[in-house]
N, CA, C and O atoms as a GROMACS GRO file, in nm:
protein
  508
    1MET      N    1   0.736   4.350   3.378
    1MET     CA    2   0.730   4.211   3.421
    1MET      C    3   0.595   4.147   3.387
    1MET      O    4   0.584   4.024   3.380
    2LEU      N    5   0.493   4.230   3.367
    2LEU     CA    6   0.361   4.175   3.331
    2LEU      C    7   0.369   4.080   3.212
    2LEU      O    8   0.304   3.976   3.210
    3LYS      N    9   0.449   4.115   3.114
    3LYS     CA   10   0.452   4.036   2.990
    3LYS      C   11   0.513   3.898   3.012
    3LYS      O   12   0.494   3.809   2.929
    4PHE      N   13   0.586   3.878   3.122
    4PHE     CA   14   0.647   3.748   3.148
    4PHE      C   15   0.558   3.657   3.234
    4PHE      O   16   0.592   3.541   3.255
    5SER      N   17   0.444   3.708   3.282
    5SER     CA   18   0.354   3.628   3.364
    5SER      C   19   0.310   3.503   3.290
    5SER      O   20   0.289   3.504   3.169
    6TYR      N   21   0.298   3.395   3.366
    6TYR     CA   22   0.248   3.269   3.311
    6TYR      C   23   0.115   3.242   3.380
    6TYR      O   24   0.112   3.191   3.492
    7THR      N   25   0.005   3.276   3.313
    7THR     CA   26  -0.128   3.269   3.375
    7THR      C   27  -0.230   3.202   3.283
    7THR      O   28  -0.330   3.264   3.248
    8PRO      N   29  -0.207   3.077   3.243
    8PRO     CA   30  -0.301   3.012   3.151
    8PRO      C   31  -0.436   2.979   3.214
    8PRO      O   32  -0.531   2.950   3.141
    9TYR      N   33  -0.448   2.982   3.345
    9TYR     CA   34  -0.573   2.943   3.412
    9TYR      C   35  -0.658   3.061   3.453
    9TYR      O   36  -0.778   3.064   3.426
   10SER      N   37  -0.597   3.159   3.519
   10SER     CA   38  -0.675   3.274   3.564
   10SER      C   39  -0.672   3.388   3.463
   10SER      O   40  -0.766   3.466   3.456
   11GLY      N   41  -0.564   3.399   3.386
   11GLY     CA   42  -0.549   3.511   3.294
   11GLY      C   43  -0.516   3.642   3.366
   11GLY      O   44  -0.507   3.746   3.301
   12PHE      N   45  -0.499   3.637   3.497
   12PHE     CA   46  -0.472   3.758   3.576
   12PHE      C   47  -0.321   3.771   3.592
   12PHE      O   48  -0.258   3.697   3.667
   13LYS      N   49  -0.263   3.866   3.520
   13LYS     CA   50  -0.119   3.884   3.518
   13LYS      C   51  -0.076   3.990   3.620
   13LYS      O   52  -0.141   4.093   3.635
   14VAL      N   53   0.036   3.962   3.689
   14VAL     CA   54   0.089   4.056   3.788
   14VAL      C   55   0.239   4.067   3.766
   14VAL      O   56   0.308   3.967   3.743
   15GLY      N   57   0.289   4.190   3.774
   15GLY     CA   58   0.432   4.215   3.766
   15GLY      C   59   0.476   4.295   3.888
   15GLY      O   60   0.400   4.376   3.940
   16ALA      N   61   0.599   4.271   3.931
   16ALA     CA   62   0.652   4.342   4.047
   16ALA      C   63   0.798   4.380   4.022
   16ALA      O   64   0.870   4.310   3.952
   17ALA      N   65   0.839   4.492   4.081
   17ALA     CA   66   0.978   4.536   4.078
   17ALA      C   67   1.018   4.569   4.221
   17ALA      O   68   0.960   4.658   4.283
   18LEU      N   69   1.118   4.498   4.271
   18LEU     CA   70   1.162   4.511   4.410
   18LEU      C   71   1.291   4.591   4.416
   18LEU      O   72   1.391   4.554   4.354
   19LEU      N   73   1.289   4.702   4.490
   19LEU     CA   74   1.406   4.787   4.507
   19LEU      C   75   1.480   4.748   4.634
   19LEU      O   76   1.425   4.754   4.744
   20CYS      N   77   1.606   4.707   4.617
   20CYS     CA   78   1.690   4.672   4.731
   20CYS      C   79   1.763   4.796   4.780
   20CYS      O   80   1.780   4.893   4.706
   21LYS      N   81   1.805   4.794   4.905
   21LYS     CA   82   1.880   4.907   4.960
   21LYS      C   83   2.011   4.927   4.887
   21LYS      O   84   2.068   5.037   4.889
   22SER      N   85   2.061   4.822   4.822
   22SER     CA   86   2.186   4.831   4.745
   22SER      C   87   2.165   4.910   4.615
   22SER      O   88   2.261   4.946   4.547
   23GLY      N   89   2.037   4.936   4.581
   23GLY     CA   90   2.005   5.004   4.456
   23GLY      C   91   1.967   4.909   4.344
   23GLY      O   92   1.917   4.953   4.240
   24LYS      N   93   1.991   4.780   4.363
   24LYS     CA   94   1.954   4.682   4.261
   24LYS      C   95   1.803   4.666   4.259
   24LYS      O   96   1.736   4.682   4.361
   25ILE      N   97   1.750   4.634   4.142
   25ILE     CA   98   1.607   4.610   4.125
   25ILE      C   99   1.590   4.468   4.072
   25ILE      O  100   1.655   4.428   3.975
   26PHE      N  101   1.501   4.393   4.135
   26PHE     CA  102   1.471   4.258   4.092
   26PHE      C  103   1.324   4.250   4.050
   26PHE      O  104   1.236   4.297   4.121
   27GLY      N  105   1.301   4.191   3.936
   27GLY     CA  106   1.166   4.178   3.885
   27GLY      C  107   1.105   4.044   3.923
   27GLY      O  108   1.175   3.949   3.958
   28GLY      N  109   0.973   4.041   3.916
   28GLY     CA  110   0.902   3.917   3.941
   28GLY      C  111   0.769   3.919   3.868
   28GLY      O  112   0.711   4.025   3.844
   29CYS      N  113   0.720   3.801   3.833
   29CYS     CA  114   0.589   3.787   3.771
   29CYS      C  115   0.520   3.667   3.835
   29CYS      O  116   0.586   3.581   3.894
   30ASN      N  117   0.389   3.663   3.824
   30ASN     CA  118   0.319   3.548   3.879
   30ASN      C  119   0.332   3.430   3.783
   30ASN      O  120   0.334   3.446   3.661
   31ILE      N  121   0.339   3.311   3.842
   31ILE     CA  122   0.358   3.188   3.766
   31ILE      C  123   0.257   3.086   3.820
   31ILE      O  124   0.268   3.041   3.934
   32GLU      N  125   0.160   3.050   3.735
   32GLU     CA  126   0.055   2.957   3.778
   32GLU      C  127   0.095   2.812   3.751
   32GLU      O  128   0.188   2.784   3.676
   33ASN      N  129   0.021   2.723   3.815
   33ASN     CA  130   0.039   2.580   3.800
   33ASN      C  131  -0.098   2.517   3.794
   33ASN      O  132  -0.191   2.565   3.859
   34ALA      N  133  -0.114   2.412   3.718
   34ALA     CA  134  -0.244   2.347   3.702
   34ALA      C  135  -0.305   2.304   3.835
   34ALA      O  136  -0.428   2.300   3.847
   35SER      N  137  -0.223   2.271   3.934
   35SER     CA  138  -0.279   2.231   4.063
   35SER      C  139  -0.292   2.350   4.159
   35SER      O  140  -0.323   2.331   4.277
   36PHE      N  141  -0.270   2.471   4.109
   36PHE     CA  142  -0.286   2.599   4.178
   36PHE      C  143  -0.199   2.618   4.301
   36PHE      O  144  -0.133   2.722   4.312
   37SER      N  145  -0.194   2.525   4.393
   37SER     CA  146  -0.117   2.543   4.516
   37SER      C  147   0.031   2.576   4.490
   37SER      O  148   0.086   2.660   4.561
   38PRO      N  149   0.096   2.514   4.392
   38PRO     CA  150   0.237   2.548   4.367
   38PRO      C  151   0.258   2.680   4.292
   38PRO      O  152   0.372   2.717   4.263
   39SER      N  153   0.152   2.751   4.261
   39SER     CA  154   0.166   2.879   4.193
   39SER      C  155   0.243   2.977   4.280
   39SER      O  156   0.247   2.962   4.402
   40ASN      N  157   0.304   3.078   4.218
   40ASN     CA  158   0.382   3.176   4.293
   40ASN      C  159   0.348   3.316   4.244
   40ASN      O  160   0.341   3.341   4.123
   41CYS      N  161   0.328   3.407   4.338
   41CYS     CA  162   0.294   3.545   4.305
   41CYS      C  163   0.416   3.622   4.255
   41CYS      O  164   0.530   3.583   4.280
   42ALA      N  165   0.390   3.731   4.186
   42ALA     CA  166   0.497   3.817   4.134
   42ALA      C  167   0.584   3.872   4.245
   42ALA      O  168   0.707   3.876   4.233
   43GLU      N  169   0.522   3.914   4.353
   43GLU     CA  170   0.598   3.975   4.463
   43GLU      C  171   0.694   3.874   4.525
   43GLU      O  172   0.811   3.906   4.549
   44ARG      N  173   0.647   3.752   4.550
   44ARG     CA  174   0.735   3.650   4.606
   44ARG      C  175   0.842   3.609   4.507
   44ARG      O  176   0.956   3.582   4.546
   45THR      N  177   0.808   3.606   4.378
   45THR     CA  178   0.910   3.575   4.278
   45THR      C  179   1.021   3.678   4.283
   45THR      O  180   1.139   3.643   4.277
   46ALA      N  181   0.985   3.806   4.292
   46ALA     CA  182   1.086   3.913   4.300
   46ALA      C  183   1.170   3.899   4.427
   46ALA      O  184   1.293   3.909   4.422
   47PHE      N  185   1.105   3.875   4.541
   47PHE     CA  186   1.178   3.858   4.666
   47PHE      C  187   1.272   3.738   4.660
   47PHE      O  188   1.388   3.749   4.698
   48PHE      N  189   1.222   3.625   4.613
   48PHE     CA  190   1.304   3.505   4.610
   48PHE      C  191   1.419   3.520   4.511
   48PHE      O  192   1.528   3.466   4.534
   49ASN      N  193   1.396   3.591   4.403
   49ASN     CA  194   1.502   3.620   4.307
   49ASN      C  195   1.612   3.702   4.375
   49ASN      O  196   1.730   3.671   4.361
   50ALA      N  197   1.572   3.807   4.447
   50ALA     CA  198   1.668   3.894   4.516
   50ALA      C  199   1.741   3.819   4.627
   50ALA      O  200   1.863   3.828   4.640
   51ILE      N  201   1.667   3.746   4.707
   51ILE     CA  202   1.725   3.674   4.821
   51ILE      C  203   1.823   3.568   4.772
   51ILE      O  204   1.930   3.550   4.830
   52SER      N  205   1.787   3.498   4.665
   52SER     CA  206   1.877   3.394   4.612
   52SER      C  207   2.001   3.454   4.546
   52SER      O  208   2.096   3.382   4.515
   53SER      N  209   2.000   3.586   4.526
   53SER     CA  210   2.117   3.657   4.473
   53SER      C  211   2.196   3.725   4.584
   53SER      O  212   2.292   3.798   4.558
   54GLY      N  213   2.157   3.701   4.710
   54GLY     CA  214   2.233   3.752   4.824
   54GLY      C  215   2.179   3.880   4.887
   54GLY      O  216   2.234   3.925   4.987
   55GLU      N  217   2.074   3.938   4.832
   55GLU     CA  218   2.017   4.062   4.890
   55GLU      C  219   1.936   4.029   5.015
   55GLU      O  220   1.869   3.926   5.022
   56ARG      N  221   1.944   4.118   5.114
   56ARG     CA  222   1.869   4.099   5.238
   56ARG      C  223   1.803   4.227   5.288
   56ARG      O  224   1.728   4.223   5.385
   57GLU      N  225   1.828   4.339   5.224
   57GLU     CA  226   1.770   4.466   5.269
   57GLU      C  227   1.692   4.529   5.155
   57GLU      O  228   1.743   4.542   5.043
   58PHE      N  229   1.568   4.568   5.184
   58PHE     CA  230   1.477   4.614   5.080
   58PHE      C  231   1.410   4.745   5.118
   58PHE      O  232   1.384   4.771   5.236
   59GLU      N  233   1.384   4.828   5.018
   59GLU     CA  234   1.323   4.960   5.040
   59GLU      C  235   1.178   4.965   4.998
   59GLU      O  236   1.094   5.020   5.070
   60ALA      N  237   1.147   4.909   4.880
   60ALA     CA  238   1.012   4.925   4.825
   60ALA      C  239   0.986   4.820   4.720
   60ALA      O  240   1.078   4.760   4.664
   61ILE      N  241   0.857   4.798   4.693
   61ILE     CA  242   0.816   4.712   4.583
   61ILE      C  243   0.701   4.780   4.510
   61ILE      O  244   0.610   4.834   4.573
   62ALA      N  245   0.707   4.778   4.378
   62ALA     CA  246   0.598   4.830   4.295
   62ALA      C  247   0.524   4.710   4.237
   62ALA      O  248   0.586   4.615   4.189
   63VAL      N  249   0.391   4.716   4.241
   63VAL     CA  250   0.309   4.604   4.196
   63VAL      C  251   0.196   4.655   4.109
   63VAL      O  252   0.125   4.749   4.146
   64VAL      N  253   0.178   4.593   3.993
   64VAL     CA  254   0.064   4.620   3.906
   64VAL      C  255   0.010   4.486   3.856
   64VAL      O  256   0.083   4.388   3.849
   65GLY      N  257  -0.117   4.484   3.823
   65GLY     CA  258  -0.175   4.361   3.770
   65GLY      C  259  -0.314   4.382   3.718
   65GLY      O  260  -0.380   4.481   3.748
   66GLY      N  261  -0.358   4.286   3.636
   66GLY     CA  262  -0.493   4.292   3.583
   66GLY      C  263  -0.520   4.176   3.490
   66GLY      O  264  -0.428   4.109   3.443
   67ALA      N  265  -0.647   4.152   3.464
   67ALA     CA  266  -0.689   4.045   3.374
   67ALA      C  267  -0.626   4.066   3.237
   67ALA      O  268  -0.633   4.174   3.179
   68GLU      N  269  -0.564   3.960   3.186
   68GLU     CA  270  -0.495   3.962   3.057
   68GLU      C  271  -0.387   4.069   3.050
   68GLU      O  272  -0.349   4.112   2.942
   69GLY      N  273  -0.338   4.112   3.167
   69GLY     CA  274  -0.230   4.210   3.173
   69GLY      C  275  -0.275   4.353   3.155
   69GLY      O  276  -0.192   4.444   3.141
   70ILE      N  277  -0.405   4.375   3.156
   70ILE     CA  278  -0.459   4.511   3.142
   70ILE      C  279  -0.487   4.565   3.282
   70ILE      O  280  -0.576   4.516   3.351
   71VAL      N  281  -0.411   4.666   3.321
   71VAL     CA  282  -0.423   4.723   3.455
   71VAL      C  283  -0.542   4.819   3.458
   71VAL      O  284  -0.545   4.917   3.384
   72LYS      N  285  -0.639   4.789   3.544
   72LYS     CA  286  -0.758   4.874   3.556
   72LYS      C  287  -0.778   4.926   3.697
   72LYS      O  288  -0.850   5.024   3.718
   73ASP      N  289  -0.714   4.862   3.795
   73ASP     CA  290  -0.732   4.899   3.934
   73ASP      C  291  -0.605   4.864   4.011
   73ASP      O  292  -0.515   4.801   3.955
   74PHE      N  293  -0.598   4.904   4.137
   74PHE     CA  294  -0.485   4.869   4.220
   74PHE      C  295  -0.482   4.717   4.241
   74PHE      O  296  -0.586   4.652   4.244
   75CYS      N  297  -0.364   4.662   4.255
   75CYS     CA  298  -0.345   4.518   4.274
   75CYS      C  299  -0.257   4.496   4.396
   75CYS      O  300  -0.136   4.473   4.382
   76PRO      N  301  -0.315   4.502   4.516
   76PRO     CA  302  -0.234   4.487   4.637
   76PRO      C  303  -0.185   4.344   4.655
   76PRO      O  304  -0.248   4.250   4.606
   77PRO      N  305  -0.073   4.327   4.725
   77PRO     CA  306  -0.020   4.193   4.749
   77PRO      C  307  -0.115   4.108   4.832
   77PRO      O  308  -0.188   4.158   4.918
   78CYS      N  309  -0.115   3.977   4.806
   78CYS     CA  310  -0.197   3.885   4.883
   78CYS      C  311  -0.139   3.869   5.023
   78CYS      O  312  -0.030   3.920   5.052
   79GLY      N  313  -0.209   3.801   5.110
   79GLY     CA  314  -0.165   3.782   5.247
   79GLY      C  315  -0.033   3.707   5.259
   79GLY      O  316   0.050   3.741   5.343
   80VAL      N  317  -0.012   3.605   5.175
   80VAL     CA  318   0.112   3.528   5.180
   80VAL      C  319   0.230   3.618   5.143
   80VAL      O  320   0.335   3.612   5.207
   81CYS      N  321   0.213   3.701   5.040
   81CYS     CA  322   0.321   3.793   5.000
   81CYS      C  323   0.349   3.895   5.109
   81CYS      O  324   0.464   3.930   5.133
   82ARG      N  325   0.245   3.942   5.175
   82ARG     CA  326   0.264   4.037   5.285
   82ARG      C  327   0.346   3.972   5.397
   82ARG      O  328   0.430   4.037   5.458
   83GLN      N  329   0.320   3.844   5.422
   83GLN     CA  330   0.394   3.773   5.526
   83GLN      C  331   0.541   3.757   5.486
   83GLN      O  332   0.629   3.768   5.572
   84VAL      N  333   0.569   3.730   5.359
   84VAL     CA  334   0.708   3.721   5.312
   84VAL      C  335   0.776   3.857   5.330
   84VAL      O  336   0.892   3.863   5.372
   85MET      N  337   0.705   3.964   5.298
   85MET     CA  338   0.761   4.098   5.317
   85MET      C  339   0.794   4.122   5.464
   85MET      O  340   0.898   4.180   5.496
   86MET      N  341   0.708   4.077   5.552
   86MET     CA  342   0.729   4.093   5.696
   86MET      C  343   0.857   4.023   5.741
   86MET      O  344   0.925   4.069   5.833
   87GLU      N  345   0.889   3.912   5.677
   87GLU     CA  346   1.010   3.837   5.712
   87GLU      C  347   1.137   3.914   5.679
   87GLU      O  348   1.236   3.904   5.751
   88PHE      N  349   1.134   3.990   5.570
   88PHE     CA  350   1.257   4.051   5.520
   88PHE      C  351   1.261   4.203   5.524
   88PHE      O  352   1.364   4.262   5.490
   89CYS      N  353   1.153   4.268   5.566
   89CYS     CA  354   1.147   4.414   5.556
   89CYS      C  355   1.111   4.478   5.690
   89CYS      O  356   1.047   4.417   5.775
   90ASP      N  357   1.154   4.601   5.706
   90ASP     CA  358   1.113   4.681   5.822
   90ASP      C  359   0.972   4.732   5.793
   90ASP      O  360   0.952   4.813   5.702
   91GLU      N  361   0.877   4.687   5.870
   91GLU     CA  362   0.737   4.721   5.843
   91GLU      C  363   0.708   4.870   5.855
   91GLU      O  364   0.609   4.918   5.800
   92LYS      N  365   0.792   4.943   5.926
   92LYS     CA  366   0.769   5.086   5.944
   92LYS      C  367   0.825   5.171   5.830
   92LYS      O  368   0.790   5.288   5.818
   93SER      N  369   0.911   5.113   5.746
   93SER     CA  370   0.969   5.192   5.637
   93SER      C  371   0.954   5.130   5.498
   93SER      O  372   0.969   5.200   5.399
   94PHE      N  373   0.925   5.000   5.490
   94PHE     CA  374   0.914   4.936   5.358
   94PHE      C  375   0.786   4.983   5.288
   94PHE      O  376   0.677   4.977   5.344
   95LYS      N  377   0.803   5.031   5.163
   95LYS     CA  378   0.692   5.088   5.087
   95LYS      C  379   0.640   4.992   4.982
   95LYS      O  380   0.717   4.924   4.914
   96ILE      N  381   0.508   4.986   4.971
   96ILE     CA  382   0.441   4.910   4.866
   96ILE      C  383   0.375   5.014   4.776
   96ILE      O  384   0.290   5.091   4.821
   97ILE      N  385   0.416   5.015   4.650
   97ILE     CA  386   0.368   5.115   4.555
   97ILE      C  387   0.276   5.047   4.455
   97ILE      O  388   0.315   4.953   4.386
   98LEU      N  389   0.154   5.098   4.448
   98LEU     CA  390   0.053   5.042   4.358
   98LEU      C  391   0.012   5.148   4.256
   98LEU      O  392   0.015   5.267   4.286
   99GLN      N  393  -0.027   5.104   4.138
   99GLN     CA  394  -0.076   5.199   4.038
   99GLN      C  395  -0.196   5.138   3.967
   99GLN      O  396  -0.197   5.019   3.934
  100ASP      N  397  -0.296   5.222   3.944
  100ASP     CA  398  -0.414   5.174   3.871
  100ASP      C  399  -0.393   5.202   3.722
  100ASP      O  400  -0.290   5.258   3.683
  101GLY      N  401  -0.487   5.165   3.641
  101GLY     CA  402  -0.474   5.181   3.497
  101GLY      C  403  -0.472   5.324   3.448
  101GLY      O  404  -0.432   5.349   3.334
  102SER      N  405  -0.516   5.418   3.530
  102SER     CA  406  -0.521   5.558   3.486
  102SER      C  407  -0.396   5.636   3.526
  102SER      O  408  -0.387   5.756   3.498
  103GLY      N  409  -0.301   5.570   3.591
  103GLY     CA  410  -0.178   5.637   3.632
  103GLY      C  411  -0.178   5.688   3.775
  103GLY      O  412  -0.080   5.746   3.819
  104VAL      N  413  -0.287   5.666   3.847
  104VAL     CA  414  -0.292   5.706   3.988
  104VAL      C  415  -0.205   5.609   4.068
  104VAL      O  416  -0.217   5.488   4.055
  105THR      N  417  -0.117   5.665   4.151
  105THR     CA  418  -0.026   5.585   4.231
  105THR      C  419  -0.063   5.596   4.378
  105THR      O  420  -0.101   5.703   4.427
  106LYS      N  421  -0.052   5.483   4.448
  106LYS     CA  422  -0.078   5.478   4.592
  106LYS      C  423   0.044   5.414   4.658
  106LYS      O  424   0.091   5.309   4.615
  107GLU      N  425   0.094   5.479   4.763
  107GLU     CA  426   0.209   5.427   4.837
  107GLU      C  427   0.163   5.392   4.978
  107GLU      O  428   0.105   5.474   5.048
  108ILE      N  429   0.190   5.268   5.019
  108ILE     CA  430   0.145   5.218   5.148
  108ILE      C  431   0.264   5.156   5.221
  108ILE      O  432   0.345   5.088   5.159
  109LEU      N  433   0.274   5.180   5.350
  109LEU     CA  434   0.378   5.114   5.430
  109LEU      C  435   0.332   4.972   5.463
  109LEU      O  436   0.213   4.945   5.474
  110LEU      N  437   0.428   4.883   5.479
  110LEU     CA  438   0.396   4.744   5.512
  110LEU      C  439   0.311   4.735   5.638
  110LEU      O  440   0.218   4.655   5.644
  111GLU      N  441   0.341   4.815   5.740
  111GLU     CA  442   0.264   4.808   5.865
  111GLU      C  443   0.118   4.850   5.844
  111GLU      O  444   0.031   4.812   5.922
  112GLU      N  445   0.092   4.929   5.741
  112GLU     CA  446  -0.046   4.970   5.712
  112GLU      C  447  -0.124   4.859   5.641
  112GLU      O  448  -0.243   4.842   5.664
  113ILE      N  449  -0.055   4.785   5.556
  113ILE     CA  450  -0.121   4.681   5.477
  113ILE      C  451  -0.121   4.546   5.551
  113ILE      O  452  -0.196   4.454   5.516
  114LEU      N  453  -0.036   4.536   5.654
  114LEU     CA  454  -0.031   4.416   5.738
  114LEU      C  455  -0.022   4.457   5.884
  114LEU      O  456   0.082   4.441   5.948
  115PRO      N  457  -0.133   4.512   5.938
  115PRO     CA  458  -0.129   4.554   6.078
  115PRO      C  459  -0.109   4.435   6.170
  115PRO      O  460  -0.162   4.326   6.146
  116MET      N  461  -0.032   4.456   6.274
  116MET     CA  462  -0.002   4.351   6.371
  116MET      C  463   0.059   4.228   6.306
  116MET      O  464   0.028   4.115   6.344
  117GLY      N  465   0.146   4.251   6.206
  117GLY     CA  466   0.210   4.140   6.137
  117GLY      C  467   0.297   4.056   6.229
  117GLY      O  468   0.354   4.107   6.326
  118PHE      N  469   0.307   3.929   6.198
  118PHE     CA  470   0.388   3.836   6.277
  118PHE      C  471   0.523   3.820   6.210
  118PHE      O  472   0.531   3.787   6.091
  119GLY      N  473   0.630   3.842   6.285
  119GLY     CA  474   0.763   3.831   6.228
  119GLY      C  475   0.864   3.780   6.330
  119GLY      O  476   0.828   3.735   6.438
  120ALA      N  477   0.990   3.789   6.292
  120ALA     CA  478   1.100   3.739   6.376
  120ALA      C  479   1.098   3.801   6.516
  120ALA      O  480   1.132   3.734   6.614
  121LYS      N  481   1.059   3.927   6.527
  121LYS     CA  482   1.054   3.995   6.657
  121LYS      C  483   0.959   3.923   6.752
  121LYS      O  484   0.984   3.916   6.873
  122ASN      N  485   0.851   3.871   6.699
  122ASN     CA  486   0.755   3.797   6.783
  122ASN      C  487   0.818   3.672   6.843
  122ASN      O  488   0.791   3.637   6.958
  123LEU      N  489   0.900   3.605   6.766
  123LEU     CA  490   0.965   3.484   6.814
  123LEU      C  491   1.074   3.514   6.916
  123LEU      O  492   1.112   3.427   6.994
  124GLN      N  493   1.122   3.638   6.915
  124GLN     CA  494   1.225   3.680   7.008
  124GLN      C  495   1.164   3.748   7.132
  124GLN      O  496   1.237   3.798   7.217
  125GLY      N  497   1.032   3.748   7.141
  125GLY     CA  498   0.964   3.808   7.255
  125GLY      C  499   0.952   3.958   7.250
  125GLY      O  500   0.920   4.021   7.350
  126GLU      N  501   0.978   4.019   7.132
  126GLU     CA  502   0.964   4.164   7.116
  126GLU      C  503   0.830   4.195   7.054
  126GLU      O  504   0.763   4.106   7.001
  127LYS      N  505   0.791   4.322   7.061
  127LYS     CA  506   0.668   4.367   6.996
  127LYS      C  507   0.696   4.406   6.854
  127LYS      O  508   0.605   4.447   6.782
   0.00000   0.00000   0.00000
């Protein structure tokens, strides 16, 4: 998905692959906009692609990124993407898989990367 990124301003390309519980995989890339605010991250693109196709249950997302598409380090999801994940995923089981440029992989649970996340349970008075 890195090759599909549209990043004329930052040059920082990100690709994501979202694994649904159904076994389907949805890709996403970051898409920039000249006014920056309407830009969309790869992770949210993958989620919105899956959700708009009827998927609602997710297992994991793999994310890589780097300047000009060259992966040199881990590229964790931004705070907004973490919040979108919180909306649609079980924080205790949803996995975020990151890889650096040397092939080292790191797997993190959503609850680890977004401690005390705010979600639907909070609105229902649950913890």
